[in-house]
N, C-alpha and C positions, 0 to 999 in steps of 0.2 A: 547497209548503207546508212549514212547520217547526212544531215544538211549542215553546210557551213556557209556563212555570209562573209564575203570579202568586200571591203570598201576600198577601192583604189584611190590614189591621191587626187584624181580628178573629181572624186565624189561619187563616181559610178559604183553602185552596189551590185555585186554578183552573187547569186545564190547558186551553189554547186553541190552536187552529190559527192560525198566523200566516202571512200573505201575505208572500212575499219582496219586498224592495225598498221597503217602507214603514217608517215609524218604529214603535218599540215603543209610543209614546204613542198612535198611531192604532189599533194593535191593542187596547190597553187600552180606548180609548173605544168601539170596535166591540163589545167584549165587556162593557161596563159594569162595569169593574173599579172597585170602591169605593175612593175616595181619589185617583184620577187625574182631577183636575179640568181641567187643561190650559186655563187661562183665556186664554192668548195664542194658542192654536191651533197651537202648535208653532214659534213664532218665537224660542224661547230667550230669552223676556223676562219670565218670571214664577216659575219653579221650582215650579209647582203640579202638575208631572208627575214630581216627584222620586221616585226609587226607590233601594233598596239592591240592588246587584248581588251575588249570591252570590260569595264569594271565589274559588271554583273557576273562575269565568267572567271575572274581571277581566282576565286576561292575553289573553283572546281578543278583547277590545274595543279599538278604537283609543283612544288617550288623548284626554281631553276637550280641546277647543280653549279658548282664553282666555275667550271669551264664556261658555261653559258654566261654567268654573271661577268666574268672577265671579258668575254667577247662583246657583251652589251655596252661595256665602257667605251668601245670604239665605234659603236653604232651611231648613225646620224639621228639627231634629235631624240635621244632616249628619255623616257619618263617612267613613272611608276608602273604603267601597264605594258612596258616593253618586254617582249620575249622574242626568241629566235624560233621561227616556225619549224625549223628542222628538228627542234627539241620537243615539239608537242606531238604526241602520238594521238591519232584520231580514235576515239572510243565512243560507244553508244551514249555515254554520259555527256558527251559534247555536242549532242544533236541541237542545232540552232546556234552554235558558237558564232560570235561576230568579232572579226578582227579588221583593223584598218592598216593600210600600208602608209608609212610616213611620206610626207610630201617630198623630202629629199631623195627618195628612191624612185620618183616618177620618171 
């Protein structure tokens, strides 16, 4: 297990236990994180699991693949820290990861 911090659009911070080896989106859905809709179920086809990764964590993540970059172009309020949570696999190296759900997804 590892710990992930989700900041919902309301500003509420949620500390959750995350199972290693599954996507951040799956963790968000299991813990009913407000704003992580995940319409496509993790197929990288909708951008409704968009999150902002805290700048301190960006270098610890593998870079997004072309498909994710393309989907982020249609995400609400994208910026430099934007990622699709379905494309981030939880690993022990991400213990303490902090992500924020965009306001537009609230």
